[in-house]
C-alpha positions in Angstrom: 0.0 0.0 0.0 2.8 2.4 0.9 6.5 2.6 1.9 8.8 5.3 3.0 12.3 6.1 3.8 13.7 9.1 5.8 17.0 10.5 6.6 17.2 11.6 10.2 20.7 12.9 10.3 23.0 12.2 13.2 21.6 10.5 16.3 21.4 7.1 18.0 19.8 4.0 16.6 17.1 4.4 19.3 16.2 7.8 18.0 16.1 6.5 14.4 13.9 3.5 15.4 11.6 5.8 17.4 11.3 8.4 14.5 10.6 5.6 12.0 7.8 4.2 14.1 6.3 7.7 14.5 6.6 8.3 10.7 5.0 5.0 9.9 2.1 5.7 12.3 1.7 9.2 10.7 1.6 7.6 7.3 -1.1 5.2 8.4 -3.1 8.1 9.8 -2.8 10.1 6.6 -3.9 7.1 4.4 -6.8 6.3 6.7 -5.3 2.9 7.6 -6.7 1.9 11.0 -5.7 -1.8 11.3 -2.0 -2.2 11.5 0.5 -5.0 12.4 3.7 -3.3 13.4 7.0 -5.3 13.4 10.1 -3.6 14.8 13.6 -5.1 14.8 14.5 -3.2 18.0 13.5 -5.2 21.0 13.9 -2.0 23.1 11.3 -0.1 20.9 8.9 -3.0 21.3 9.4 -2.9 25.1 8.9 0.9 25.1 5.7 0.5 23.1 4.3 -2.0 25.6 5.5 0.2 28.5 7.7 -2.5 29.9 10.9 -0.4 30.0 11.5 3.2 30.7 11.8 5.5 27.7 14.9 7.6 27.4 14.2 11.2 28.3 15.5 12.6 25.0 12.9 10.5 23.1 9.8 11.3 25.2 8.5 14.0 22.9 8.3 11.5 20.0 6.8 8.8 22.2 4.0 11.1 23.4 3.0 11.5 19.7 3.4 7.7 19.1 1.0 7.1 22.0 -1.5 9.7 20.7 -1.5 8.2 17.2 -1.7 4.6 18.3 -4.9 5.3 20.4 -7.0 5.5 17.2 -5.6 2.3 15.7 -6.4 -1.4 15.9 -2.8 -2.5 16.2 -0.3 -5.1 17.3 3.3 -4.4 17.9 5.9 -7.2 18.0 9.6 -7.6 17.8 11.1 -9.5 14.9 14.7 -10.2 14.1 16.4 -8.0 11.5 16.7 -10.9 9.1 12.9 -11.1 9.1 12.5 -7.4 8.5 14.4 -7.1 5.1 11.9 -4.8 3.5 12.2 -2.3 6.3 16.0 -2.6 6.3 16.0 -2.0 2.5 14.0 1.2 2.9 16.2 2.4 5.8 19.3 1.8 3.6 17.7 3.9 0.8 17.1 6.8 3.2 20.6 6.6 4.6 22.4 6.3 1.3 20.4 9.0 -0.4 20.2 11.4 2.6 16.6 12.1 1.6 13.0 11.4 2.6 10.5 9.8 0.2 7.1 8.1 0.4 6.1 5.6 -2.2 2.4 5.1 -3.0 3.1 3.5 -6.3 6.1 2.6 -8.5 7.8 0.9 -5.6 11.5 0.1 -5.9 11.9 -3.4 -7.5 14.1 -4.6 -4.6 11.3 -3.7 -2.2 8.7 -5.5 -4.2 10.8 -8.7 -4.3 11.5 -8.6 -0.6 7.8 -7.9 0.2 6.8 -10.9 -1.9 9.3 -13.1 0.0 8.0 -11.8 3.2 4.3 -12.4 2.2 5.3 -16.0 1.3 7.0 -16.5 4.7 10.4 -16.9 3.1 13.2 -15.1 5.0 15.8 -13.2 3.1 19.3 -13.4 4.5 21.8 -10.8 3.5 25.4 -11.8 2.8 28.0 -9.2 2.8 
């Protein structure tokens, strides 16, 4: 339905994971999507979402927005290992390598389409580098 990548500049992985979650929720809100299965490859972000671990003070402003947006959604949030989140990793790499933000509503990158097909079929993609 949609995909995005963003460049957040310098910061920690926790900041990037938090901002990406917020941006994903904002995109769902803009598109009118109300039922969402959220998969994050940061265990800490999943714990923060389920209020099982204290959120870092410097991320609280984004987490208040995440809480506000998620109230209106029928959602699940779960941790998955990075190897099972290849489409998200691919989009994150695009944002980092291009230093830009972009939302796709059509004409998705071919790599993303292929990874999404594998994901839908339940076939993990393992990177080798």
